[in-house]
Every structure is written in structure tokens, then in C-alpha cells.
N, C-alpha and C positions, 0 to 999 in steps of 0.2 A: 598429870599423876595426882593422886590424892596424897598431899604432902603430909606425913606424920607430924604431930604437934612439935616434937623436938627438932625436926628438920625445918619446919616453918618458923620456929623461934629463932634458929640459928640464921636462916636466911634473912629474917627481918633485921636481926641485930648486925648482920654483916654488910647488907647491900648498902647501908648508909656510909661505910668507910671503905668500901672496896673501889679500887680504881680500875677503869675500863682497860682492856687490853685489845689489840687488833686481832683480826682472825689469825688463827694458828697457821703457820706456814705448812709445817708437816700436816537436807530435808527429812521428814519422817521416813521410816523404812517402808515406803510404798512398794517399792520394787527393788529387792535385793539383788546385787549383781548375780551373774551366773554361777551356779554351784561349782564346787571343786572340779577342775578339769585339766587333762593333758592332751595335747595333740602329738601325733607321731611325726608330722613333718610341719615346717613353717609355712606351708602353702595349704593347710587345711581349708576346705571350703566352708567350714562352720563359722558363722558370725555370732552365734548364741547357743548356749546349751546348759541344761540345769537338770539335776536329780533331786527330788524332794521325797524325804521319808515321811509317810502319813503317820498319824497317831495310831492306826490300826495295824502298822507294821508293813503296809503295802508301799509302793513307790509310784511316782509319776516322773517320767522322763520326757523332757521337751527339748526341741532344738529347732535351729534355723540354718539352713545351707543353701548353696547354689546347686546342689545335686538334685537328681530326679527322685531317687529312693534312698532310704537309710535303713540299715539293719541294726538291731540292737542285741548285744551279748553282755550277760552278767559275768563278772569275774571277781575273785576275792583279792586281786592286786592290781594296781594300776598298769603294771607291765606284763600281766599274765597272758599267755598266749592262747590257752584254752579257757572255755567257760560254758555257760549255759545259753543257748540261743533262745531269745524271748520273742522276737517277731520283727516286723519292719513297717515303715510307713513312707509317707511323702518326703520330699526334700526338706520341707518345713512341716513338722508335726509333732506328735506326742505319743506316748505309749504308757499305759497303765499296768503296772505289775501288781496283781492282787496279793493281799496278805496271805502268807503261808506258801507262796511260790518259792521264795528263797529263805533258807535257814536265818534265823535272827542272830545267830552267834558270830557272824562275820560282818565286816564292814564291806559293802558291796560297791563295786565299781561298774560302770555301764559304758562298754565300748560301742561307739557309734561309728559305723562303716558306711561310706557312701558307695554308689554304684560305680564310682570312678576311682575307688581305692582309698580316698582320703579317710582318716580315722581321727577320732577325738574321744576321750575318756572323761566321763563326768561321775561324781559321787556326791552324795548327801554331805554337806560341809561339816556339820557337827559330828563329833565322834561319840557323842551321847553319853558323856561321863557324868553320873550324877553328883560327883564330888569335885567336879571342874566344869561347871556347866558352860563356861565360855572357852572351852578348848574346842578349836576348830581349825580347818585347813585354810591357810593363808594364800593358797594357790587357786588355780582355776579362772582367772581373769583374763580377758582379751586386751591386748594393748592397742595403742593407737595405730600401729603399723601392721596389725593383724597376727602378730604372734599370741601365744598362751602362755600363762605362767603355769608351770608344772604343778601338779597336785602331788600330795604325798612327800613333799621335800621340806616345806616349812609350815610349822604350826604355831598358833598363838593361843595363849591360855592365862587364866588367873593362877594363883598359887597352887602348888602341887603338894601341899602338906597333907592333905586328906585322902590321897589316892589309895584305894583298897588294893589287895593283891591282884584281883581281877582286872581293876582299872590299869594297873601297872603293866599287865600282860598285853593290854590293848597297845600301850606305847611300844612294847617289843614287837607286836604284830605288825605295827605300822613302820618298822624299821627306824625308830628314833634312836639315835646314838649320841646326841647332845642336848643338854638342858641349859639354856642361857637365862640367869636369874637377874632381873633388873632391879630388884628390891634392895633396900638399905639394910645395914647390918642389924638393926633392931628387928626388922621384919623377918630377916633370915634366921635369927636366933630364936625368935618366938615360934615361928612355924616353918621349920626346916623342911625342905622338899623330900618327898618319899618317891623315889624313882627306882626303876629296876636295875639290877646289877648289869654292869656293862655300858650303862649310859653315863657319858661324861658330864661334868658339871662345871659351868663357868659363870663367874660372878661379873656382871656389867652394871655396877651400882651407879644410878643416874644421878644421885646426890652425894656421891663420894667426894671427900675433901682431899683425897690422895694427891691431887694436882693443885691444891691450893683453893683459895676462894677468889676465883677470877672470872671476870665477865667480858665479853666482846665489846659491849657498849655500856654506857652509864647505867647502872642497875637501878638507881632511883629513877631514872627516866622511864625505864621499862616498867618498873612497878607502878608508877603513876599512870602510864599509858594503859597498862593492863587492867587496872582498877576502873579507869574511866570507860574503857570499852565494855568491861563486864557490867557496869551499871547501865550503860547505854543499851546493851543487848538484853537486859533483863536476866542475867545469868542466875541460875538457881544455886550457884555455888562459886563465889568469888575466889575462893582459894584455887579452884581449878582454873578460873580465868586468868589468874596470875601464874599458875604453874606451867601452863603450856608454853608461853613465850620464853620462860626461863630455861626450859629444856633445850632451847636454841641458844639462848644468850650465855648460859653457864657453861664454862670450859669443861668441867667435870662431866656434863652431859655428852660433849663431844667424844670423849674418851669411851663412855659406856656404849654409845651408838655405833662407834667405830668398831669396838670390840664384838658387838653383836653381829654386825654385817660380815666382818672378816671371819667370825666364827662359823657363820652359815657358809661362807665361801670355802673354808678349808675342811669343813666336816665332810666325811666320806658318806655319811648316812643322812637320815632326816634330822631336822632340828626343831625343838620347841622353844619359844621364847616367852617369857612371862613375867608379870609383876604380881601384885596382890589380886586385883579384880580383873586384870587382863584387858583393861579398857583405856587406860591414860598413858602411862609409860609404854606399855605394849602397843597401844593404839598409835602412838606417834612413830615408834620404831617400825611398825607394819606399814604405816603410811609412807615413811621414807623408803622403805624397800620396795613398795609397789610403784612409787613414783620414779625411783631410779630405773625400774624395769620397763617403764613407759606405759603404765596402766593410766587410763584417763583420770582426771581429778574427780569428776562425778562418781566413778566407780570406787575410788579411794575413799571419798566421803561416805558412800553407802556401806563399804565394809566397816568403817569406823563406827557408824551409826548402828550397825548390826548388834553391837554389844547391848543396845537397849532391849533387843529381843532375847539374846541368849542368856543374859544375866537376869531376866525376868523383871528388870527395873526399867520402866519407860523413860526414867529421868537419869539413867547411868551416865550418859555423855550428852553433850550439846555440840552441835556442828560449829557454833561460834569459838569454841575452845581449840578445835582443830585448825580453823581459819586463822586464829591468832598465832598459832605456831608457824604456818605458812607465811603469814604476814611478816613475822619476825625474821624469817629467812630472807625475804625480800629487803627488809630494812637494813640487816647487817651485811648481806652478801650480794645483794642486787638480783641474783637468780639461783635457782636450785642447784644447778651444776657446780657453781662456785662453792655453795654450801657443802656439797659432797667432797670436793676437793681440799678446800682450805679449812673448813669447819670440822668435818669428820675424817679428814686426813686420808681419804681413799685416793689410790692411784688409778690411772687409766686401766692399769692391769687388773686391779681389784674389781672395778665396774664391769670390765669385759668378762672376767671370770664369773661373776655373779650372773650376768646375762647368759652366758654359755651354760651355766649350771641350771638356771631356772626357766629359761625361755625355750619354746619349741614352736 
């Protein structure tokens, strides 16, 4: 997270006197992961799929499967039954949808159906919101055991304070009913979210002091190690090099990420989670969610690095920052599953519910 100056000053002043506490009981974007996708069954024969919106308004849909043939249907919803038949191709192939074929007023989904009946739906990942460029679908990734993360259920974004009425309607059209705000009180006050009526709002402040100034392990050691790692890796932003491991070490962060994941679990509609730029606090929250669901580490990293493309800033994030957060998980908890249970206070039932909701 890009720590605001006031929060950074507070952290610097407090880490020197804070006592550690035990865990709570309770590469460049050369090949972005497959675009947003949902599968109808857990036995889908698709091993990869992607839909890309071209600058001229046309689409390219690509896929890889064990089937002989695949037909493609365009729909205006991930679960829509009817749509526009576009064509078919080999079991592993692609289809070009020329500009003008589909109206530009909707977000289009492409249902891939094999000759054996297996289906998978893909969509352009970005929602194309000019005032929230990093607003994108967090689903559509294949897990290590062959499941797919549902599309249209969780979105990640930067701040939502500049959304126009038309952009807010996009949120409504996508079925978003919960907005989880990871920003601090100053950020929320200066740039309050503009969201449609009927969308719930939940604060999950990563740097909140509501639970005290507590750390799982010696904060001075974490600070020194993070600085050394940042310097060794040639980080372009040492503040970020420090911020990522502290999202794991700081107890307040545990509550924020717990509330985010449980919010997704309990929300009946789609959820958007965001911070200011949608890349650091949101980046770690999304990495945690995808890892919980079984998405491979390389895919999680690619999703994280995609912020360099969507924000238009090639230096928005560095892989070493994300790595340092995962390393802090290992340092404190030994493994990721223990972090979920003892750090983020998730129960087996919470984890099972998230998987049931998000995996197909």
C-alpha cells in the first residue's frame, strides 16, 4: 500500500516502542493470465481461455481444451441462457469478433461450449471505466486442481470517488451489491466513494488503530529486513517495500483482510474491493483471496503485475513487494493456511464457503 504521510509517520514513531504479539488465535506482464471466466462444471475440459477487447471495439476469443470442437455464443451476462451465436472452431483455437458485431453498450461474455457439453464463459477483464481504470474482474483464473474462479463475483479497483452516473450504472448492471473500502479515514474523507443506491458500503481500513498498535513479530526487525530487501532488490519505492510485509505483521491489517474476505463470503451479490490506486492494499487482498482458492502463485503474481498495465504506469507495482508479503507470511506463520486461520481468523467453514461461492 502507498502509505499516506500521516500513517507512515505514525508507524515510524510506534514501531520502536511496540511489543510483538503472537499470532491471533481467533515478471513483466508478458502473458497476463486468462481473462475473466466461469465454468458450468468442475469438470470443464478447458485448460485456458481468454477474451480480449481490441481498440477498435472488436474481440478476440481464444481457448484450449481437450474437446474436438468448440462453439462460441455471446451473452450479456455470465449466467445468461440465450445469446448471439458467433461461430465455432477446433478444440484449441480462436475466434475473431469484428468491431460492430456486438453493441458496445454492454459488457459481453463469451460462452464456450464443447462438442461433449462442457462450457466455460470468458469476458474482457477490464470494465473500461475511465474514472476507475484499474476496475477489473478478479475471477476467471484456473486453479491447480482444474477448477475455475467465477467471473462477475469479485471485482478489484482503485478509488470510486470519481464515478459518473453512467459508470455507477455499470456497477449496477454487473450485480455489485457490496463495496469494501480498504482506505484509511483521511482518504475516505477526502475522496468519498460514489456508488449506486442499493450498494452496501463496508470499511476495512488496513492501517486502522482500532485494535491497537500491535505486531505479530518485532516491528523493528521487520522494518530493518524490509529496508534491506528493498535496497537489495533495487526497489523504486522503499515505502512500498516496507508497507507490504507490515500488511501481514500489523494486527490491524488482519482484521481488515478478515472483514474483506468474510464480506465477500456473506454478500449475496457481487463485491468490489478497493483502496486508492487499486494495486497495493487491494493487490494483497486479491492475492490472498486467489491463493486461498488454489490459484497458482505465478497466476497470482501476473494478476498483481497487471496493475502496471491497467493504471497506465509501468512502475505501479513491483513483484518484489508482493514477494515480501508472502515471505512475511512464511516468517510469522510457517505456511499460508496457518496465516488464513490464525492471522486472518478464518474458520474452516469460512474457507469452504468462499470456495463454494467462487469456484466452479
